[in-house]
N, C-alpha and C positions, 0 to 999 in steps of 0.2 A: 563701679556697679557691684551690686550684691551677687556673688557667685552662687550657682545652684547648690554646690556642695558645702557651703559655709552656713552653719546653723548657729543660732543663738542658744544659750542655755535657758532653762525655765526661769531661773532667777532674773536673768536679763530681761525677759519678757514681762515678768510680774513687776519689775521696777517701773514699768510704764503706767501701771494702774493709778488712777487718780485718787483712790482711797482704798481702805481695807475691805469695804464691802464689794467693790469691783474686783479686787484681787481674789476674794473668796468665790464670787460668782463666776469669774473667768476661769478659775481652776476647775470648776465642775464641768465646764464646756470644753476642756482640753482633751477630751476623748473622742473617738471616731463616731460614737453612737448618734448624736444629733446632726451630724454633718453629711452632706452629699455634694457631689460635683466639685469637691475641693481640688485645688491645683495651684501650681506655682511655676514661675519661669525664671530663667537666669538673669533677666533684666531687673529683678528685684521686686516682683509683685506676688501676692498670695491672695487667693479668693476661695469662696465656698458659700454654700447655702446651709443655714442653720435652722432646724425645726424649732418653732416656738409654739405659743399657745393658739395662734390663729391658723387659718387654713393655708396661708402662703408662708413659705420659709423666708427668713431674713436673708437678704443679699449682703454679704460682707466682703470687703476688699481692703487690702492693706498695701501701700506702696512703701517698700523698704529702701528704695534707691535715693531718697532725698537725704542729702548730707546733713540737714538740720534735724533729722529724726524722722521716724515713720509718720505717714499720713494715713488717715482712716476714712472709710465711708461705710455706713450700714443703714439698711432700711428700717431698723428698729426705731422706736420713739425716744430712746434714751438721749439725754443731753450731756452725758459724760463722754469725754474723749481721752483714751479709747473706751468704748463700751465693752461690756462683758463678752459680747460675741467676737469682737476684734481680738481681745485678749485670748479667748478660747481658740480661735483660729491660729494665732501665732504659737500658742502652746502646742497645738496639734502639729504644726509645721516644724517646730523646734524638736519634737520627738524623733523625727527622722526615720520613722518606721514604715514609710510608704503610704501613709494615710493622706499625704498631700503630694501627689505625683507631679512630675514635670509635664507641662503642656502649654497650650495657648489659651489666654483668658477668653471667657465668653463675652458676648457683645456688651452686656451691661457693665462688666468690669473693665473691659478694654476702653470703652468710651471715656470713663472717668479717669483712668490712668493716662490716656493720651491727652485729655484736656488739661490735666495737672501739669504734665511735662511740657506741653505747648506754652502754657502760661509762664512756667519757669524759664523757658528759653527766651520768651519775649521780654521778661524782666531782666535777664542777664544782658540782652542786647541793649535795652534801654539804659542799664547801668553803664555798660561799656561806652555808649554814646555820650554819656555825661549829662548831668542836669544841673541847673543853677542851684547853688547852695547859699544858705544864709538869707537874710531879709532883702527884699527888693529895694528897701530904703535903709541903708546902714545908719544914717543919722537918726531916723525914727527909732531903730533898734537900740542905738546908744542911749537915747533919751529914756526909753522904757526901762533899760537896765539901771540907769541912774535913779529913776523914780523908785524902782523896787529896792535898790540899795538903801535909799533914804528911809523907806518904810521899815526895812529890816533893822536899821540902826535905831529908829525910834522904838521898835518893839524890844530890841535887846536892852536898851537903856531902861525901859519900863520894867522889864523882867529883873534886871539887876536891883532895882529899887524894891520890888516885891520880895525877892529873896532876902535882901538885907532886913526888911521889916520883919519877916518871919523868923530870921535868926535872932534878932533883938528880943523877940518875944519868947525865945527858947524853943528847942525842938519838941519839947513835950506838948506845946501848943498845936503842933502839926497833927496830933492825934485827935484834936477836938474840932478842927475846922471843917472836917468832912471832905469828901471827894469833889463836891461842887465847886469849891474854891479853885482846885487844881484844874478842873475842866474849864472854868471860866478863864483862867490864865492861859490855858492852852488855846482856847478860842481866840484870845487876843493875839497870840503868836501866829495863828492861821490868818487873821486879818492883816498881820504885818508881813504876810507872804514868807514866813520862816517855818515851814513844816517840820524841819529837823528839831527846832527848839520846841515846837508844840508836842512832838512825840516824846521828847525827854521830860517835859513837864508832866505828861500823863504817866510816865513811868515813875516819877517822883511820887505822884499822888497814890500810887498803888502800894507803896512801901510801908507807911504807918500801920501799926498794929498787925504786922505779919509775922509775929513770933519774936523770940528772944533776939536781942541785938539789932532790932530794926532801927533805932536811932543812929547807930554807927553806919549802917547801910545807907540811910537817908543822907547823912553828912557826906559820905563818899560821893553820892550822886549829886548833891548840892555842889561839891567842889568841881566835879567834871562839867556841870552845866555852867557854873561861873567861869570856868576856864574857856569854854566854848564862846560864851558871851564876850569875854575880854578878847579872845582871838579875833572875833569879828570886828569889834570896836577898834582894835589896833592892827588890823590886817595889813595896813600899808607898810608896817615895819617888819613883817614876817618874811622869811625866805619863801620863794615862789612855791616850792613844793608843799610846805606847811600851809601857806595861804590857800592853795587849791584844795587841800584837805579840809580846811575850815569852811570854805564855800560849799563843799560837798556835804559836810555834816550839818550845815545850816539848812540845806535843802535846795540850793540853787541848781538848776539843771545843767548838766555838762554832757559833752559828747566825747567819744573815744577819739583821741587825736594822736595817739602814739603810732609809730611806724608799724605796719603789718608784720607779724612774725609768722612765717610759714613753718609748720612743723607737723609731726604725727602726734596728735593729741589723744592721750588716754583719758577716758571718762572715769574720774576717781570716785565721784559721788553725786547723787542728785536727791534733793528732798524739798518738800513744800512746807511753807508756813502760811497761815491764813488768818484773817480777821474778818470783820463784818463787811468790809468793802473790797478787799483785795486778796488774791492768792499770789504769793511770791515763791518762785522756784529758784533754788540755788544749785548750780551745776559747777563742780570743781573739775578742772582739766589739768593734766600734766604733760608738758612738752618733752618728748623723748630726746630731741637733739638740743633744745634750748635749756633743758633742765629748769624749766620755769613752771610755776603753778599759777593758774588763772581762774577767776571766778566769773561765770556768766549769770546774769540775773534776767529772769523772764517773768512777766506778770500776766495775770488773768483776772477778769472781773469776778466778783464774789460768786462762789458756786461753780466756777468754770476753771478747768486746769489751764495753765499757760500752754502756748502752742509748742514751744521748743521742748523736745524730750530726747535725751541721749542716754541710753541704757548703760549702766555701770559695767565696766570691764571691756567695753568696745573702744576702738580707736578710729579716728578719722583724720585725713590730711586736710588741713585748713589753715587759713590766715586768721590771726587774732590780734586785735589792737587794744592797747591799754588806755584806760581813763586817766585823767590828770590827778595828781595828788601824790604826796611823798609816801612811798611804800604801799600804795594801794594795789590789791590784787585784781580788782575788777577790770574786766575786759569785754570787748564786743566781738562776736563771731562774725568774721568777714566771709570772703569767698571760700567755698568748700569744694575740694577737688575729688573727694571720695566719700561714699556713704559710710556710716559707722559699721565696723566689722570686727570680729574677734581678733585678738593679737595677744602675744605672750609678754607684753611690756609690763614691768612693775617699777614703781618709783623707788629711788634709793631711800633708806631710812636712817634715823638718828636715834640716840638714846633719850630717855626721859629727861635727863638733866639738860641735854642739848636742846630739847624741845622747849623747856621752860626758859632757857636763855634766849632762844629765838623770839619768844613772845616779849620778853623784856626789851630786847633790842628794837622790836617793831613799835613799842610804845613811844620811843623817842620821836618817831616820825608821825605817829597818830595816837595821842594820849587817850582818845575815846574808843580805841579798838577793843572789842570784846574778846577776840580770839584770832589766832593765825592758823593757816593750814599746815599740818605737820604729818609726816609719815614716821611712825615708830617702828624700829626694826627689832625683832626678837624680844617681844614682850609677852608676858603671861597674865591673863586676867585672874586676880586672886581676891578673895573676900578680905575686907578690912573692917572688922566689927560689923556694924549694920550697913556698911557701904561696900564698894568695890574699888579696886585700883588696877592699873596696868604696871606690872613690875618688870624691870630689866632682867632678862634671863641670865645675863652675864655680869650683873652688878648688884648693888644694894640700894638702888634708887627706884622710885615709883611715882606715878602721877595718879591722883584720885580722879574718879569719874564724876562728871557733873550730875546734879540732880536730874536733869533732863535725860541723860544717858541711862541712869539707874531705873527710870520709869518706862523705858522702851523695851519691847520684846526682843529687839536686836541684841541686848546684853546677853540673853540666853543663847542666841545663835552664836555669838562670839565665844562664850564659854564652851559650847558644844564643839565648835570648830577647833578650839585649842586643845581641849581634853587634857590640860595640864602641860602641853608642849608649847614652845614659842611660836608666835605668829607675827606677821607684819600687819600693822593697822594704820590706816589713814583716818584722820579726823581733825577736829578743831580744838586747839589748846589755848586756854585763856585763864583769867583770874579765878573762875569757878572750878577749873579742872579740865579734864579732857573728855570730849564727846566723840566716841568712835563712830565712823560712818561706813567704812568698808574694811574688809580684812582678807588676807591671803594666807593659806596654810604654808608651812615650811615646804620647800621643794616645789613640786609641780602641783598646780591646782588653780581653779578659776577664782576670780574675785567674788566675795560674798557681801552683798549689800546689807547693812545693819540698820537702815532707817527707811 
């Protein structure tokens, strides 16, 4: 349970914001002025009334005791979770200046909190009792899987032919065919029930005419797509771990089947990516006892944030189960024994050369891997011409930052945190460089989210 004396930092609260606009609006409500009847209790709930434009104040309540992240309820019409009022209330609570005193929740807040916890108790009881898993008709499920595999094989064979035809015509022709051809090919892969192939085809179509060197980049992606095609068509001869990776990259659904690992998990980073249909949230965890890094993926419909939210720098005791695939970091969050709370855990770090070597080793298990999670120890952000890099404070090696990292405001937070001194930085290291996601100053200090 969240203890009354344990407060989050403002950065940890703002990391929950679904977008920059909510972060800015919530920050404005983090003062006592618009709030009345605010309170909190040691069981992990915070509540208050926020004056808005109408005659009635908004009723806002946050449950912090849920191990999968805070839950929110507000009477405002916003469809964002958390809304600006919930963020403002948490910022007020995080300030620890007495503006959110201890007490018992009012009826409107207490009913919602009790209802949530009752439903959670019932769900745990149902899970403990066990429920039938899998299809009620295993033979029907086997036949469906075989039919899908046949459709994917037909799609992969067709894609191989299309790639060969395009290469015979020369890569220069890719600039002339237009995006419509790529979209039509991607649609064919969707029809073949191979969404992973469809996504890679769309990425191919976005490369032509994107600046100097685009033919080289196109050829590289051609090679990776061809390799994935061939991996599927020859999957029976692959080692099981690599075969599982191919199935995952093709887009076949999988479930976490690894043994549960119970640990104290530090939330290393959390960030969202979105397209017209889906918002994907990536949460990186580090196990203090297992020395393992795991990736949680959570999804939300377009325009809505995913439900799972774990603020950076907090830890929770929980079980995590791995998904199949050689070297895959993805995992599923299982039973949670404590809610997220501050702790002084930091992951061990490596040098920039060791980080690059780690990515190279990971490519042996997954040739389509864009990056690996790495914590760099004692690095200094330094300019490199028109770009930036992270240089070893105790060596002469460095990693360039990715174009994505250079365009984020988090770069300047990292530079300010360092001030020319070494820092510990967690991020993703791949063929485009290093993307910093979280940093810690030398010595004592809280994690600073960079994304």
